[in-house]
PAMARGU-548561 format. One record per residue: x, y negated, z negated of N, C-alpha, C in turn. Coordinates in steps of 0.001 Angstrom, whole numbers, plus 500000, padded with zeros to 6 digits. Layout:
PAMARGU-548561
XYZXYZXYZ;...
end
This chain:
PAMARGU-548561
910977194386206708910103194960205683908965195742206339;908649196883205770907553197727206229906564197883205081;905284197641205360904236197852204369903359199009204811;903162199963203917902290201108204167901008200911203369;899896200806204068898605200626203417897879201969203448;897731202565202275897130203889202153895701203681201665;894779203487202584893417203134202205892706204300201524;891755204007200627890960205073200002890100205747201068;890450206959201423889818207644202563889063208889202126;888624208919200843887930210078200310888820211311200458;888402212356201149889252213532201294890067213484202581;890109212310203239890786212197204525891981211268204513;892379210843205721893506209930205920893030208650206587;893556207516206126893390206239206810894544205355206353;895511205142207244896743204442206885897041203351207902;897650202282207434898104201207208316899575200942208044;900381200973209102901787200586209016901881199144209512;902350198242208657902571196848209042904068196591209025;904615196094210135906061195893210218906373194712211113;907606194232211057908033193130211903908400191895211101;908765190839211822909122189574211203907859188803210825;908011187813209950906854187092209420905988186480210506;906607185986211585905849185339212652905520186303213799;905783187601213590905562188566214668905261189947214071;904226190015213239903877191256212567903143192204213512;903397193490213353902775194538214149902063195523213236;901066196215213786900272197140212982899998198427213751;900142199542213049899746200857213559898696201406212607;897531201735213136896468202355212355896464203845212629;896536204648211561896523206104211679895240206629211050;894315207097211878893067207716211445892158206725210697;890921207200210446889934206336209813889190206961208663;889643208141208220888987208784207094887534209135207379;886786209351206320885357209604206424884622208319206808;883346208467207176882566207297207533882524206278206411;882461206739205169882406205822204027883702205049203834;884797205544204409886073204830204341885989203490205052;885049203367205970885024202212206861884857200880206123;884259200883204952884122199619204212885489199031203896;886473199875203605887845199414203370888537199073204687;888360199932205670889031199734206951888548198459207636;887252198184207562886712196981208203887353195721207631;887493195654206313888136194496205689889569194340206186;890269195456206306891661195405206762891754194922208202;890846195388209059890877194984210470890510193508210624;889520193066209872889154191641209907890327190776209467;891053191223208433892223190477207971893293190412209053;893501191502209744894471191540210845894065190562211940;892795190599212311892292189714213369892366188245212948;892048187964211686892096186591211178893506186014211248;894492186860211021895899186420211081896423186395212513;895521186650213471895873186671214895896915187748215199;896845188817214437897635190005214715896763191012215457;897358192145215810896649193182216544896903194543215909;896037195476216201896363196885215991897088197309217258;898406197254217203899213197523218397899105198969218839;898787199864217906898587201272218231897612201874217240;896603202557217759895704203375216952896031204835217246;896371205582216202896674207005216336895542207801215710;894807208538216530893818209488216021894497210844216057;894915211317214898895816212471214867895169213741215404;893884213959215084893185215142215567891700214982215286;890909216022215581889468215861215670888705216209214401;889376216458213299888658216745212061887912215506211581;886730215713211003885870214603210603886523213693209575;887328214252208686887940213431207636889049212534208180;889297212605209472890261211721210130889596210817211172;888531211276211784887981210561212943886671209821212662;885935210186211616884620209579211406884697208060211242;885643207593210426885765206157210209886128205400211474;886885206046212370887263205405213632886048205294214551;885214206323214597883991206251215388883094205135214862;882989205012213536882206203928212948882757202571213357;884077202454213397884724201217213831884296200839215247;884345201794216154884033201494217547882541201223217756;881703201683216859880274201417216967879873200093216312;880795199466215588880501198232214851880635197023215779;879538196399216097879546195258217010880168194011216387;880378194007215076880994192856214428882512192844214572;883079193941215012884530194051215142884954193756216574;885950192909216699886516192566218009887401193706218483;886942194469219452887694195637219923888977195231220651;889055193959221094890284193488221748891452193439220765;891168193568219482892238193657218476893057194917218670;892452195955219259893129197242219462893776197249220835;895085197432220871895837197359222122896036198711222798;896197199768222014896530201074222600896040202161221661;895625203289222244895124204413221450895827205700221864;896248206472220866896706207841221094895605208790220628;895124209607221541894106210603221201894139211691222259;894457212903221855894536214029222787893136214601222999;892408213996223917891002214310224120890811215546224997;889557216005225052889236217180225848889496216997227331;889118215851227866889348215599229286890838215576229603;891605214919228746893048214850228979893674216247228970;893240217074228040893810218416227935893500219255229169;892268219152229664891928219895230878892851219525232032;893046218236232220893898217784233324895348218185233086;895793218056231837897177218380231507897490219838231786;896522220707231524896732222139231720896225222631233077;896018221681234015895818222056235402894395222212235853;893409221818235030892026221878235468891730220671236348;890699220772237187890415219654238088889515218612237437;889457217431238058888718216298237502887227216585237374;886679217370238296885256217687238217884952218451236932;885835219405236600885659220140235346885740219205234155;886665218229234229886833217297233120885600216435232931;885028215958234054883859215092233954882645215837233417;882564217137233738881390217919233335881648218737232071;882694218399231376883053219206230211881910219258229200;881599220448228789880451220656227909880716220103226516;879736219416225953879817219014224550879552220254223713;880529220639222957880447221906222239879634221734220970;878706222630220747877932222629219503878786223326218458;879115222605217413880043223121216407879316223289215085;879403224450214477878637224708213272879426224489211991;880618223945212087881413223696210894881201222269210417;881043222064209097880914220699208595882241219953208545;883338220643208815884645220019208631885383219734209932;885133220488210979885854220314212231884859219913213304;885169218874214043884143218353214936884667218116216328;884514219103217201884803218905218614883864217852219189;882564217926218837881633216948219395881910215539218877;882452215400217678882906214088217228883992213581218163;884906214468218546885977214072219437885463213584220774;884508214271221359883970213869222652883220212554222533;882515212340221437881843211067221205882856209932221166;883973210149220524885005209124220448885618208855221821;885795209927222600886326209770223958885450208823224780;884137208961224661883217208088225383883351206643224925;883533206448223633883697205092223111884977204451223643;886036205225223754887281204690224309887082204229225746;886354204999226512886088204613227897885292203311227952;884354203138227045883525201931227015884376200682226848;885431200770226028886261199598225732887584199606226499;887633200377227579888808200413228477890092200766227727;889980201651226761891141202092225987891504203547226277;890879204105227296891137205501227644892219205567228714;893228206406228493894178206714229558894493208200229506;895266208676230469895495210117230599896739210619229861;897343209790229037898572210191228354898290211225227269;899015212326227322898977213326226258900187213093225360;899957213093224047901025212878223078901456214230222511;902743214555222677903243215831222160904754215735221964;905272216662221167906714216695220914907440217211222165;908668216722222417909506215860221576909606214430222108;908507213780222391908538212412222908909189211458221901;909912210465222414910398209337221622909866208072222278;909057207315221542908318206211222132908644204910221403;909195203912222095909439202615221452908134201841221307;908046201057220236906856200245220020907236198976219267;907356197875219998907535196551219404908668196525218369;909795197077218733910952197074217843911069198296216963;910050199118216922910087200375216166910245201538217136;910517202720216585910576203930217402909768205020216719;908950205702217515908152206808217017908604208083217715;909079209043216928909510210335217454908426211357217141;907807211901218177906692212829217995907241214198217582;906724214725216476907155216020215950906084217099216088;904849216688216311903714217598216487902614216817217212;901838217514218042901813218954218310902828219337219376;903129220618219452903900221106220589902933221628221654;903477222048222775902631222479223893901772223685223514;902317224599222744901554225787222357900326225408221545;900486224486220605899345224062219781898292223351220624;898729222538221583897779221849222459897030222842223349;897731223868223809897087224879224642895979225592223871;896229225889222608895211226539221782894007225627221583;894257224321221374893143223389221230892349223302222526;893046223286223654892360223224224948891439224424225120;891906225597224758891078226792224862889895226723223905;890135226229222695889056226127221719888015225130222169;888452224054222825887518223022223259886581223542224344;887009224590225047886213225076226170885228226166225789;885330226729224605884375227770224242883146227134223603;882011227773223749880750227133223388880596226966221885;881032227961221133880895227867219692882133228476219055;882790227692218210884065228137217656883832229094216504;884583230173216484884478231145215408885315230739214211;885199231513213149885898231169211912887409231127212097;887933231962212980889372232003213145889888230722213783;888994229936214378889395228698215035889234227501214117;888105227394213435887783226108212854887782226042211336;888172227080210660888112227050209208889522226987208628;889812225914207911891062225823207178890945226668205915;892067227130205434892051227919204216891678227020203031;890919227560202105890572226816200906890994227635199695;891108226963198561891534227665197355891215226813196143;891336227411194983891289226631193769892566225814193646;892471224740192891893628223853192784894750224443191924;894433225402191056895441226099190242896106225164189241;895368224166188753895953223183187850896240223763186466;895668224922186169895937225544184873897219226363184877;897844226514186040899108227241186128900281226261186104;901420226746185646902603225883185592903253225801186966;904081224784187132904819224644188390905693225866188637;906354226359187608907238227521187782906450228755188204;905290228935187633904468230092188024904083230011189497;903727228846189951903279228683191332904420228847192329;905642228594191882906794228777192763907030230242193119;906405231148192373906544232574192659905689233007193854;904753232170194261903845232544195359904549232445196705;904252233389197590904782233340198953904056232267199754;904782231626200656904168230615201509903424231282202657;902190230839202894901380231272204029900963230016204789;901234229978206094900987228755206862899539228658207339;899061227437207405897750227098207952897590227716209351;896367228139209668896093228709210999895005227941211738;894594226778211222893529226010211853894016225374213155;893333225646214255893737225104215559893678223570215572;892619222935215064892646221464215033893816220914214231;894134221492213078895278221014212303896572221185213077;896709222295213784897910222524214576898083221516215690;896972220922216141897041219922217203897303218514216677;897444218384215369897583217062214745898845216340215208;898712215057215521899862214229215875900624213875214605;901905214197214571902785213836213471904031213199214058;904605212221213348905745211514213921906645210914212845;907876210680213262908844209942212454908805208493212909;908501207592211982908479206155212261909799205552211801;910438204785212683911697204131212355911629202651212715;911968201807211754912051200367212008913195199805211170;914178199211211834915400198756211156915972199921210355;916135199771209057916717200851208251915655201722207584;914395201466207864913325202210207204912864203377208078;912645204514207420912144205704208107911063206345207250;909939206665207899908829207308207193908278208430208073;908012209564207451907370210688208138905866210644207897;905101210651208978903647210729208899903247212078209489;902842212993208619902704214388209033901281214810209357;900305213888209305898941214264209667898493215503208912;897964216481209636897626217795209071898465218884209736;899668218545210139900488219408210990900989220660210286;901486221601211111902086222836210620903563222596210296;904057223061209155905468222855208827906428223556209779;906041224722210323906942225434211235907196224621212496;906178223904212971906335223062214161907261221882213845;907064221255212692907917220123212294909361220584212115;909547221725211473910898222282211291911614222469212619;910925223075213560911542223335214863911972222036215533;911106221039215510911449219770216151912617219093215439;912658219168214119913788218581213398915087219307213723;915026220629213831916232221381214219916691220961215611;915737220795216528916094220371217886916716218979217898;916377218169216912916956216827216796918297216836216064;918731218018215610920033218145214972920018218175213467;918832218226212859918748218238211397918719219668210876;919187219820209638919259221145209019919385220947207511;919486222053206789919715221965205349921039221269205067;922028221501205943923341220876205773923362219427206272;922527219106207229922453217755207797921008217268207700;920634216812206527919242216507206239918793215207206919;917519215170207266916884213926207687916618213096206436;917126211866206427916921210975205279915809209987205599;914750210011204798913619209114205017913248208422203705;912606207260203843912184206505202662910939207103202016;910053207684202840908803208232202317908239209251203289;907371210123202762906668211122203571905198211086203220;904331210955204228902902211194204031902719212693204200;902441213374203092902400214832203078901250215352203945;901518216452204621900542217029205544899309217562204820;898160217351205446896883217969205084896546217790203608;896745216557203115896294216191201774896907217097200704;898160217506200960898920218380200059898291219761199920;897809220299201030897407221703201054898640222587200931;898501223688200213899642224586200032900005225325201307;899145225241202319899398225932203577900113225053204608;900423223807204265900982222870205243902307222248204822;902872222688203702904179222192203258904992223363202742;906054223694203446906904224817203060908181224315202407;908768225145201571910055224801200959911140224664202012;911080225490203051912119225430204082912098224101204820;910909223531205032910838222200205631911367221150204663;910943221210203420911366220213202430912876220205202253;913505221370202376914946221460202184915728220829203324;915055220511204435915716219837205553915632218313205450;914939217820204425914647216386204327915130215843202986;915810214703203041916203213995201828915215212855201605;914432212955200543913399211960200256912928212161198825;912579211057198154912019211200196814910621210601196687;910080210010197756908765209361197699907777210089198603;906681210576198010905714211399198727904317210818198544;903618210620199645902285210018199641901243211106199837;900239211129198962899190212147199000897852211443199126;897178211655200248895911210980200528894752211945200351;894072211841199219892854212610198961892270212178197623;890955212321197499890308212050196207890177213309195358;890681214428195862890686215666195089889338216367195012;888390215977195861887027216497195736886704217662196663;887609217994197615887278219058198563888470219971198799;888173221254199015889153222254199457890276222510198450;890144222021197230891218222224196262892431221360196499;892319220364197367893451219466197626893474218330196595;894660217989196103895952218579196430896169219892195694;896718220875196408897072222140195768898313221935194909;898250222390193695899408222261192818900590223083193338;900292224156194054901369224959194638902198224132195620;901530223304196413902255222409197325903134221443196533;902575220866195491903337219904194686904516220577193997;904355221855193643905461222575193007906651222700193957;906381222878195237907474222976196212908180221627196363;907400220568196430908007219236196538908907218960195342;908381219157194157909086218797192927910318219663192712;910230220945193087911323221876192797912485221764193777;912278221142194925913327221098195949914148219811195913;913989219006194839914807217784194701915012217465193232;916023216647192970916357216290191601915311215399190957;914677214548191777913615213674191283912645213417192423;911365213365192118910362213048193131909322212107192543;908833211232193406907793210276193030906582210541193919;905461210864193294904254211216194019903268210050193963;902925209500195128901983208391195213900594208926195563;899604208554194766898224208978194976897345207751195252;896444207865196232895516206760196472894215206896195685;894127207939194868893057208088193881893695208500192558;893043208136191463893614208369190136893296209786189669;894027210752190218893715212155189948894877212929189318;896033212310189190897230213075188811897192213572187371;896453212902186479896446213310185072895872214711184891;895021215129185810894396216444185678895237217569186269;896332217217186935897088218219187695898185218877186872;898949218081186125900187218585185528900039218841184035;900678219923183587900709220300182182901925219692181507;901920219644180199903071219101179460904344219875179783;904219221196179940905411221995180234905994221639181600;905139221269182547905628220837183861906506219599183721;906037218655182933906757217397182754908072217605182007;908121218612181166909351218896180423910376219641181268;909917220427182219910819221274182987911325220633184276;910607219618184793910980219014186070910977217490185959;911759216875186835911868215413186851911027214857188002;909895214251187653909021213665188669908164212581188024;907604211725188884906742210637188440905501210608189316;904340210413188711903095210261189449902675208797189404;902338208255190558901976206849190675900607206742191319;899669206128190597898368205797191187898494204402191782;898299204295193089898533203012193755897490201982193338;896221202322193442895166201429192995895275200036193574;895247199026192694895340197632193123896764197095193043;897726197977192863899111197549192667899920197636193954;901099197026193914902060197133195004903336197761194456;903938198623195247905178199287194860906201199091195970;907384198626195592908423198291196568909653199135196292;910197199756197344911445200501197218912098200582198577;913376200302198668914157200490199889913589199840201122;913014198648200993912452197971202149911044198398202507;910443199284201716909087199771201928908187199237200818;907017198737201182905997198372200214904800199283200422;904292199869199325903111200717199390901964200028198655;900815199928199325899613199373198730898447200267199101;897305200040198438896099200807198765894906199875198842;894275199591197715893089198750197745893408197285197980;894633196866197672895046195503197977895515195469199425;894608195816200324895007196047201717894813194836202591;894270193767202101893910192651202983894706191396202662;
end
């Protein structure tokens, strides 16, 4: 059995994968959401520690504040036993310098970049790097596709970032002040007044944010369960890795659930990617308060590329998204997780009942 805990992370991500046998449970923590998310995350970590379990892997997908702030708060909290955390994946600035051939002296003296964006935080990343060193959780491993990594009976296949995306992040990390072309994700209105069919007429335009492109995304496999955790990744990168693994429209990847990329931004989920995957359960992590996420255009692609889809929300926002005509023309279900548990195909999804 696999339990996915989709914590209320405001406009960000904070997820826990719990898997294994009853007497040998394992946990993977993915991101920490905003700083305010930490009230939920702290309860979950205390519960893990109380049961004498561990966070066997902490994945910090990338350096955006809506993913890393809660994790920094965790490491600054003296009430939390840091020995609960066994391993961390984080593609830090120092690691990137060494990976791309810079010397150790450059890495040690790497400048803390002053960043003027409220959404992307290179300096948050460097602060977190220092905290990892404090608790002896820093190593030089860079996580990138197409690694396949075993973990306590599970397997994680890395689908993003690729080397090109990491190289761009490395270059961005070294410049003193990032320009708009580097650090600004596209924003838009949510388009909730338009029908799903109308939105399907729009051409797909892919995200160009360098931090999002560096996001760690992976396929999690345990026994017969498979889940895609897409972070804020680019669909073109995920498509390429799936093709390299032998998947296609004719030979689809079958998964139990997908954590949709970038809070269901219309720039991070393409129809061509969706057509390579057989899945009816989609997880959307956002409170709907920033950047127009979830974009209804993204949801239109999900719903239109399958006979039935089930959309899981960790905030009660779906009633404002869909029109009556949408519900009449397409087969889909919206589920607010809230305090409930939902079980399907060996997967349990929870949110606030996380402890």
